[in-house]
C-alpha positions in Angstrom: -8.5 -2.7 31.3 -11.8 -2.6 29.4 -12.4 -0.5 26.3 -15.8 0.9 27.2 -18.3 -1.2 25.2 -18.6 -3.7 28.1 -20.4 -1.1 30.1 -23.2 -1.1 27.5 -23.6 -4.9 27.5 -26.7 -6.5 28.8 -26.6 -8.4 32.1 -26.7 -11.7 30.2 -23.8 -10.7 28.0 -21.7 -9.5 30.9 -22.3 -12.8 32.7 -21.3 -14.7 29.7 -18.1 -12.9 29.4 -17.3 -13.3 33.1 -17.8 -17.0 32.8 -15.5 -17.1 29.7 -12.9 -15.2 31.5 -13.0 -17.5 34.5 -12.8 -20.6 32.2 -9.8 -19.1 30.3 -7.6 -18.4 33.4 -4.5 -20.6 33.5 -3.3 -22.2 36.8 -0.9 -20.2 39.0 2.7 -20.8 38.0 1.9 -21.5 34.3 4.1 -19.6 31.9 2.9 -16.2 30.6 3.6 -14.6 27.2 2.8 -11.4 25.5 1.0 -11.5 22.1 1.8 -8.3 20.3 -0.8 -7.5 17.7 0.4 -5.3 14.8 -0.6 -6.0 11.2 -2.9 -8.8 12.3 -6.0 -7.5 14.3 -7.8 -10.8 13.8 -8.2 -14.2 15.5 -8.4 -16.4 12.4 -5.2 -17.5 10.6 -3.0 -15.6 13.1 0.0 -17.8 13.4 1.6 -15.9 16.3 -1.7 -16.0 18.3 -2.1 -19.7 17.7 1.4 -20.4 18.9 1.0 -18.1 21.9 -2.1 -20.0 23.0 -0.1 -23.2 23.1 2.6 -21.5 25.3 0.5 -20.7 28.4 -1.3 -17.6 29.7 -1.6 -15.0 26.9 -1.6 -11.2 27.5 -2.8 -9.6 24.2 -1.2 -6.3 23.8 -1.1 -3.4 21.3 1.8 -1.1 21.7 1.5 2.1 19.6 5.0 2.9 18.4 6.2 6.5 18.1 8.6 7.5 15.4 8.0 11.3 15.0 10.7 11.7 12.3 9.4 8.8 10.1 6.9 10.0 7.5 6.0 6.5 6.5 4.4 5.5 9.8 0.6 5.1 9.6 -1.2 8.4 9.5 -4.5 10.1 8.4 -7.0 7.6 7.0 -4.8 4.7 8.0 -5.1 5.7 11.7 -8.9 5.7 11.3 -8.7 2.1 10.1 -6.3 1.0 12.8 -8.4 2.5 15.5 -11.6 0.8 14.3 -9.8 -2.5 13.9 -8.5 -2.4 17.4 -12.0 -1.8 18.8 -13.2 -4.8 16.9 -10.3 -6.9 18.1 -10.9 -5.8 21.7 -14.5 -6.9 21.5 -13.6 -10.3 20.0 -11.0 -10.9 22.8 -13.6 -10.0 25.4 -15.9 -12.6 23.9 -13.0 -15.1 24.5 -12.7 -14.0 28.1 -9.7 -11.8 27.9 -8.8 -8.2 27.1 -6.6 -6.2 24.8 -4.0 -4.2 26.8 -3.2 -1.0 25.0 0.0 1.1 25.6 1.6 4.1 24.0 5.4 4.0 23.6 7.6 6.9 24.1 9.4 8.2 21.0 11.9 6.0 19.2 13.1 2.4 19.6 14.1 3.2 23.1 10.5 4.1 23.9 9.3 0.8 22.4 11.8 -1.2 24.5 10.9 0.6 27.6 7.1 -0.1 27.0 7.8 -3.8 26.7 10.2 -3.8 29.7 7.3 -2.5 31.8 4.9 -5.1 30.4 7.3 -7.9 31.1 7.8 -6.7 34.6 4.1 -6.3 35.3 3.1 -9.7 33.9 6.2 -11.9 34.5 6.1 -12.8 30.8 8.9 -15.0 29.6 8.2 -14.8 25.8 6.8 -12.5 23.2 4.9 -13.7 20.2 4.5 -11.6 17.1 4.1 -11.8 13.3 6.9 -10.5 11.2 7.0 -7.1 9.5 9.0 -6.0 6.5 9.5 -2.3 6.2 13.2 -1.4 7.0 12.5 0.7 10.0 10.0 -1.9 11.4 12.5 -4.7 11.0 15.2 -2.6 12.7 12.8 -1.9 15.6 11.8 -5.6 16.0 15.5 -6.7 16.1 16.3 -4.0 18.6 13.4 -5.2 20.8 14.5 -8.8 20.5 18.0 -7.9 21.5 16.7 -5.8 24.5 14.4 -8.6 25.8 17.0 -11.3 25.4 19.0 -9.5 28.2 16.2 -10.5 30.6 15.8 -14.0 29.3 12.6 -13.2 27.4 12.4 -15.0 24.1 10.9 -13.4 21.0 9.1 -15.8 18.6 8.2 -14.4 15.1 6.0 -15.9 12.3 4.8 -15.1 8.8 1.1 -14.1 8.7 1.2 -11.1 6.3 2.5 -12.4 3.0 2.2 -15.6 0.9 6.0 -15.6 0.3 8.4 -13.7 2.4 11.0 -11.8 0.4 14.0 -13.1 2.3 13.1 -16.7 1.3 12.1 -16.3 -2.3 14.9 -17.9 -4.4 15.8 -17.2 -8.0 15.7 -20.1 -10.5 18.1 -22.9 -9.7 20.8 -21.7 -12.1 21.0 -18.4 -10.2 19.6 -16.3 -13.0 16.5 -14.3 -13.6 14.9 -15.0 -17.0 13.2 -11.9 -18.2 13.6 -8.4 -16.7 14.8 -8.4 -13.2 12.2 -8.7 -10.4 9.2 -8.3 -12.7 6.0 -10.3 -12.0 6.4 -13.5 -13.9 10.0 -14.3 -12.9 9.1 -13.6 -9.4 6.0 -15.7 -9.5 7.9 -18.6 -10.9 10.4 -18.3 -8.0 7.6 -18.4 -5.6 6.0 -21.4 -7.2 9.2 -23.3 -6.7 8.7 -23.0 -2.9 5.4 -24.9 -3.2 1.8 -23.6 -2.4 1.1 -21.4 0.6 0.1 -23.0 3.8 -3.6 -23.4 4.5 -5.1 -20.8 6.9 -5.4 -21.6 10.6 -8.8 -21.5 12.4 -9.4 -19.0 15.2 -8.5 -20.4 18.6 -11.4 -21.7 20.6 -10.2 -20.0 23.7 -7.4 -17.5 24.6 -5.9 -18.6 27.9 -5.0 -15.8 30.2 -3.3 -15.1 33.5 -5.5 -14.3 36.4 -4.5 -10.6 36.4 -3.9 -8.4 33.4 -1.9 -5.2 33.4 -3.4 -1.8 33.1 -4.6 -0.6 29.7 -4.9 2.9 28.3 -7.8 1.6 26.1 -8.1 2.1 22.4 -9.2 5.7 22.8 -6.2 6.4 24.9 -3.8 5.7 22.1 -4.3 9.0 20.4 -5.2 7.6 17.0 -7.0 9.7 14.4 -7.5 12.6 16.8 -10.4 14.9 15.8 -9.7 18.6 15.7 -12.1 21.1 17.4 -13.9 23.8 15.5 -12.9 27.2 16.6 -15.6 29.1 18.5 -18.1 26.2 18.9 -15.8 23.5 20.3 -17.5 21.0 18.0 -15.4 18.0 16.9 -14.8 17.9 13.2 -15.7 14.4 12.2 -13.6 14.0 9.1 -13.4 10.3 9.9 -17.2 9.7 9.5 -17.3 9.2 5.7 -14.6 6.5 6.0 -16.3 4.7 8.9 -19.6 4.8 7.0 -18.1 3.5 3.8 -16.5 0.4 5.4 -17.3 -2.3 7.9 -13.9 -2.2 9.6 -13.8 -5.5 11.4 -12.7 -9.1 10.9 -16.3 -10.1 10.3 -16.6 -7.3 7.8 -13.5 -8.6 5.9 -14.9 -12.1 5.7 -18.3 -10.8 4.6 -16.6 -8.7 1.8 -14.6 -11.8 0.8 -17.7 -13.9 0.6 -19.4 -11.3 -1.5 -16.5 -11.1 -3.9 -16.0 -14.8 -4.3 -19.6 -15.7 -4.8 -20.9 -12.7 -6.7 -18.1 -10.8 -8.4 -15.1 -13.0 -9.1 -16.7 -14.8 -12.1 -17.2 -11.3 -13.8 -14.0 -9.8 -12.6 -11.9 -10.6 -15.6 -14.3 -8.9 -18.0 -15.2 -5.9 -15.9 -12.1 -5.1 -13.7 -11.3 -1.9 -15.6 -14.7 -0.4 -15.2 -15.0 2.1 -12.4 -18.7 2.6 -13.1 -19.6 -1.1 -12.5 -17.8 -1.6 -9.1 -16.4 -5.0 -10.0 -13.7 -4.8 -7.4 -13.0 -7.0 -4.4 -12.6 -4.0 -2.0 -10.3 -6.2 0.1 -7.2 -4.1 -0.1 -7.5 -2.3 3.2 -8.5 -5.5 5.0 -5.3 -7.1 3.7 -3.2 -4.1 4.4 -4.1 -3.9 8.1 -4.5 -7.6 8.6 -8.2 -8.0 9.2 -8.0 -10.6 6.5 -5.0 -12.9 5.9 -3.6 -13.4 2.4 -3.8 -17.2 2.9 -7.5 -17.0 3.5 -8.0 -15.0 0.3 -5.7 -17.2 -1.7 -7.3 -20.5 -0.8 -10.7 -18.9 -0.9 -10.6 -18.3 -4.6 -8.5 -21.4 -5.3 -11.0 -23.7 -3.7 -13.8 -22.4 -5.9 -12.3 -24.3 -8.8 -13.3 -21.7 -11.4 -11.8 -21.9 -14.9 -8.4 -20.2 -15.3 -9.8 -17.7 -17.8 -12.0 -16.2 -15.0 -9.3 -16.0 -12.4 -5.9 -15.6 -14.2 -5.6 -11.8 -13.4 -7.1 -11.9 -9.9 -5.0 -14.9 -9.1 -1.8 -12.8 -9.5 -2.9 -10.0 -7.3 -1.3 -11.4 -4.1 1.9 -12.1 -6.1 2.0 -8.4 -7.0 1.7 -7.6 -3.3 4.5 -9.9 -2.4 6.6 -8.6 -5.3 6.3 -5.1 -3.8 7.8 -6.3 -0.6 10.6 -8.1 -2.5 11.4 -4.8 -4.2 11.5 -3.1 -0.7 13.7 -5.9 0.6 16.2 -5.3 -2.2 15.9 -1.5 -2.3 15.0 -0.3 1.2 15.3 3.4 0.2 12.7 3.1 -2.6 9.9 5.1 -0.9 12.0 8.2 -1.6 15.0 7.3 -3.8 14.6 6.2 -7.4 15.6 2.6 -8.1 17.0 3.9 -11.3 19.3 6.2 -9.3 20.4 8.2 -12.4 16.8 9.5 -12.5 17.6 11.6 -9.5 18.8 14.1 -12.1 15.4 14.4 -13.8 13.9 17.9 -14.2 10.5 18.0 -12.5 8.0 20.9 -12.6 7.5 22.9 -9.5 3.9 24.1 -9.5 2.2 24.2 -6.1 -1.2 25.4 -7.5 -1.4 22.5 -9.9 -0.4 20.0 -7.2 -3.1 21.5 -5.0 -5.7 21.3 -7.8 -4.8 17.6 -8.3 -5.1 16.8 -4.6 -8.5 18.6 -4.3 -10.0 17.1 -7.5 -10.0 20.5 -9.3 -8.0 19.7 -12.4 -10.8 20.3 -14.9 -10.6 16.6 -16.0 -13.7 14.9 -14.6 -12.3 11.4 -14.3 -9.2 12.6 -12.4 -11.3 14.9 -10.2 -13.8 12.1 -9.4 -10.9 9.8 -8.3 -9.3 12.4 -6.0 -12.7 13.3 -4.5 -13.5 9.7 -3.8 -10.1 9.3 -2.3 -10.7 12.2 0.1 -14.2 11.0 1.1 -13.7 7.3 1.5 -10.0 6.7 1.5 -10.1 4.4 -1.5 -10.0 4.5 -5.3 -10.6 1.7 -7.8 -7.3 0.6 -9.3 -7.6 1.7 -12.9 -8.8 5.1 -11.8 -5.8 5.3 -9.4 -3.7 4.7 -12.4 -5.3 7.5 -14.3 -4.9 10.0 -11.4 -1.2 8.9 -11.0 -0.5 9.1 -14.7 -2.0 12.6 -14.8 0.4 13.8 -12.1 3.6 12.3 -13.4 3.0 12.4 -17.2 0.9 15.5 -17.9 1.9 17.7 -14.9 5.5 16.4 -14.7 5.2 16.6 -10.9 7.5 14.4 -8.8 6.1 10.9 -8.2 7.0 11.3 -4.5 4.4 14.0 -4.2 1.7 11.6 -5.3 3.1 8.8 -3.2 3.1 10.9 0.0 -0.5 12.2 -0.7 -1.7 8.7 -1.2 0.1 7.5 1.9 -1.9 10.0 4.0 -5.3 9.6 2.3 -5.7 5.9 1.5 -7.2 3.5 3.9 -5.1 0.8 2.2 -1.9 2.9 2.4 0.9 0.4 2.0 4.5 1.7 1.9 5.8 -1.1 -0.3 3.0 -1.2 -2.9 2.8 2.6 -2.8 6.5 3.0 -3.5 6.7 0.3 -6.2 3.8 1.6 -8.2 4.5 5.3 -7.9 8.1 4.6 -9.0 6.9 2.6 -12.0 4.4 5.4 -12.8 7.2 8.0 -12.4 9.4 5.9 -14.7 12.1 5.3 -12.1 11.0 1.9 -10.9 12.0 -1.5 -12.1 9.0 -1.7 -14.5 8.0 1.5 -16.3 4.3 1.8 -17.2 4.0 0.9 -20.8 0.7 2.5 -21.7 -0.9 5.9 -22.1 -4.0 7.0 -20.2 -5.9 9.9 -21.7 -8.2 11.2 -18.9 -10.7 12.7 -21.4 -11.7 9.4 -23.1 -13.7 8.1 -20.1 -12.8 4.5 -21.0 -12.9 3.5 -17.4 -16.4 5.1 -17.0 -18.3 4.7 -20.3 -21.7 5.1 -18.7 -20.6 8.2 -16.7 -22.0 6.7 -13.5 -18.7 7.2 -11.6 -18.1 10.8 -12.6 -21.7 11.8 -12.0 -21.4 10.4 -8.4 -18.3 12.2 -7.5 -18.5 15.3 -9.6 -22.2 16.1 -9.2 -21.9 19.6 -10.7 -21.5 17.8 -14.1 -24.2 15.2 -13.5 -26.7 16.8 -16.0 -24.2 16.9 -18.9 -24.9 14.4 -21.8 -22.5 11.4 -21.8 -20.7 12.6 -24.9 -19.5 15.7 -23.0 -19.2 14.4 -19.5 -15.5 13.5 -19.6 -14.5 16.6 -21.6 -17.0 19.4 -20.7 -14.8 22.0 -22.5 -16.1 20.5 -25.8 -19.7 21.1 -25.0 -21.5 24.0 -26.8 -22.4 26.9 -24.5 -26.1 26.0 -24.8 -25.5 22.5 -23.5 -23.4 23.8 -20.6 -26.1 26.3 -19.8 -28.9 23.6 -19.8 -26.7 21.4 -17.5 -26.1 24.2 -15.1 -22.3 24.1 -15.7 -20.2 27.3 -15.7 -16.6 26.5 -16.5 -14.3 28.5 -14.3 -17.1 29.0 -11.8 -18.8 25.9 -10.5 -16.3 23.6 -12.3 -12.7 24.5 -13.1 -11.1 25.1 -16.4 -8.5 22.5 -17.3 -5.1 23.1 -15.7 -3.5 21.5 -18.7 -5.0 22.2 -22.1 -2.6 20.4 -24.4 -2.0 17.0 -23.1 0.3 15.9 -25.9 2.5 18.9 -25.5 2.7 18.2 -21.8 3.8 14.6 -22.4 6.4 15.8 -24.8 7.9 18.1 -22.2 7.9 15.2 -19.6 9.5 12.9 -22.2 12.2 15.6 -22.8 12.9 15.8 -19.1 13.5 12.0 -18.8 15.7 12.0 -21.9 17.8 14.8 -20.4 18.4 12.7 -17.3 19.2 9.6 -19.3 21.7 11.4 -21.6 23.5 12.8 -18.5 24.1 9.3 -17.3 25.0 7.2 -20.4 26.9 4.8 -18.2 23.4 3.5 -17.2 22.4 2.9 -20.8 23.1 -0.5 -22.4 23.6 -1.4 -26.0 19.9 -2.0 -26.5 19.0 1.4 -25.2 17.7 0.0 -21.9 18.3 1.5 -18.4 20.8 -0.3 -16.1 20.3 -0.4 -12.4 22.7 -1.2 -9.6 21.8 -4.5 -7.9 21.9 -4.6 -4.1 24.4 -7.5 -4.1 26.7 -5.9 -6.6 26.8 -5.5 -10.4 24.1 -4.1 -12.7 21.2 -5.5 -14.7 19.1 -4.0 -17.4 15.4 -3.2 -16.7 12.5 -2.6 -19.0 12.6 0.8 -20.6 9.9 2.3 -22.7 10.6 2.3 -26.4 10.3 6.1 -26.6 13.0 6.6 -24.0 15.7 4.2 -25.4 18.9 5.8 -26.5 21.8 4.8 -28.8 25.3 4.9 -27.4 25.7 8.4 -28.9 22.7 9.7 -26.9 20.3 9.9 -29.9 16.9 8.4 -29.7 16.7 4.8 -31.0 13.1 5.3 -32.1 12.3 8.9 -33.0 8.6 9.5 -33.0 7.9 6.6 -30.7 6.0 8.9 -28.3 3.3 9.5 -30.9 3.0 5.7 -31.4 3.1 4.3 -27.8 3.9 0.7 -27.1 1.0 -1.7 -26.7 2.8 -3.6 -24.0 5.0 -5.9 -26.2 8.4 -6.1 -24.7 11.5 -7.8 -26.4 12.8 -10.5 -24.2 16.6 -10.5 -23.5 18.6 -13.0 -25.4 20.3 -14.3 -22.4 19.5 -14.7 -18.7 19.9 -11.5 -16.7 21.1 -10.8 -13.2 24.3 -12.8 -13.2 24.7 -12.8 -9.4 25.2 -16.5 -9.1 23.4 -16.5 -5.8 20.7 -19.0 -5.2 18.3 -17.1 -2.9 17.3 -13.6 -2.0 17.9 -14.6 1.7 21.6 -14.7 0.8 21.4 -11.4 -1.0 19.4 -9.8 1.9 22.6 -9.8 4.0 24.3 -7.6 1.5 21.6 -5.0 0.9 22.9 -1.9 -0.9 22.6 1.3 1.1 21.3 3.3 -1.9 21.5 6.7 -0.2 25.1 6.2 0.9 26.1 5.2 -2.7 24.6 8.3 -4.3 26.8 11.0 -2.8 25.9 14.6 -3.5 23.2 13.7 -6.0 20.9 12.8 -3.1 20.7 16.5 -2.3 18.8 17.1 -5.5 15.8 15.3 -4.2 16.1 16.9 -0.8 16.4 20.3 -2.4 13.3 19.7 -4.5 11.1 19.0 -1.5 12.6 21.5 0.9 12.7 24.4 -1.5 10.0 23.8 -4.0 7.2 21.6 -2.8 4.2 23.2 -1.2 3.2 22.7 2.4 1.8 19.3 3.2 -2.0 19.0 3.4 -3.9 18.3 6.6 -7.2 16.8 7.3 -8.9 17.9 10.4 -5.6 18.6 12.1 -4.2 15.1 11.2 -1.6 14.9 8.5 -2.8 12.9 5.4 -1.0 11.6 2.4 -1.0 8.3 0.9 -0.3 4.9 -0.6 -0.4 4.4 -4.3 -1.4 1.5 -6.3 -1.0 1.3 -10.0 0.5 -1.0 -12.5 0.4 -2.5 -16.0 1.2 -5.3 -18.4 4.1 -7.3 -17.1 6.9 -9.2 -18.8 5.3 -12.3 -20.3 2.0 -11.7 -18.4 -1.4 -10.2 -18.9 -1.8 -8.5 -15.5 -2.3 -4.8 -14.8 -1.8 -4.2 -11.1 -0.8 -5.0 -7.6 -2.4 -6.6 -4.7 -6.2 -6.5 -4.6 -6.8 -2.9 -5.8 -8.6 -3.9 -8.9 
């Protein structure tokens, strides 16, 4: 059942592990359980593991699920991260005297149930311990597994170890109303605060008790994660995974080291420098949180216990609430990875331009900041938050390409690919989410990279350009371009959009067309209305330039030329009106958005089947990816989700 590294251990190390294994064995007849690791490849603050260790002999297992028709399963860069995390977990468990048992399930929920049926039969396990998951297809699979195992008297125990506040338990204010726009950050945070502070993180178990015999294991390598293609002719493996592995220490220890570095060196400067891609002020913790090498409780209490002044932590302190908010949105709108929450935006006119989409993906747009972001993404699987926003804004606002195109590409290429955050932020960037972005990002100003360090690193063909031309090389005189070795159209592309303002006006017109075609979703103040999952409608923040009068005319002609600065009028009365006291009650009445849309759903399907270009591949493994972007919130001063900034 070993994973291979044990063969390279010294004699002393092997003896130490053998003694640990002997000491960890439970007596014959002691109860046995399976500990299913999923979004938690760590020992510290792992609630399910801690409780499993109290139960009896623990069989640590990782079962790779197989859902071939589900695009939103981990892929690409995410598989690289998962594979490395499992190798680290396996090594840690061996230090504790036990081993990680790896299995691959056959396709579908039936395959998952069959895999666990075999494990129960081989081990005699009477219980399964696991931490909860929140994506709709994962929740359905977990429930099906619990139902299956219950037939054989096997209990399934689940715990929270992934979020600070689980969406099904977050209650609205006591009067049953949301104050402010529905499900934006500050009302959500207040609802969370009413539940009290998060629990303190648990320590890693001192030992992991095990039965005398463990079942067979395929090993981490046998799971088929991040398979490397072979170069034709030579048979050489194409190591597209190496830049990612070299850029990150993918381990629980690496996560804690990154956390320590951020808390003790970066956090006190974060508030002032967080928008600067050239200064690297970021925590870099997002992939560790996404895949569970680090728990959110460890991070939350880590910064809280420093006792820094609020002015130094107010933005970062909200990051984990952004993360939980994304999962609340997914809980309420389970179809949001592909269906607009503002369902009438299904009628929006999107551009169909495969060459421009390809240029955006490859970092060949002719706008250095956007190109630097997309090249960093491909090389390392990560982009700093404000630059992610610039790249996303360019796709949806200047190219008028569908936000789902960006969402899918990020899902395949980001190491912190997160379905909930990705969908929430791409929906907001594409104007169809609950909280439209209320700002304009001009990629030629270079405000996120005033020194030019970031662009020079990732777009080295422009490195010799003077700073004044670096972010807009098309303005440089021919003599300056020549001296810098830059040939536009040859070693660096011409701009794929020359008139940004004209492009924005066209996108603006497309959104207005969709809104005018669905005036029943426009309230007296010109705001969009959305269908609530428990019935009824509520108004949601709508950019000033998009607001319509009852007759369909613009309420604020010319607002596009004078974009909002983030100030939003507050509603005069509480919004929501459901009268329900908690989202747990609402969760039982989730709206099946797709079923309610009728033939309009086919518009989205038609766009991707008939117009979208073929999906990209990296080394034979499909890659697309999770987005992260955001902005000023209702009553807040934040600008993003999770830990991406």
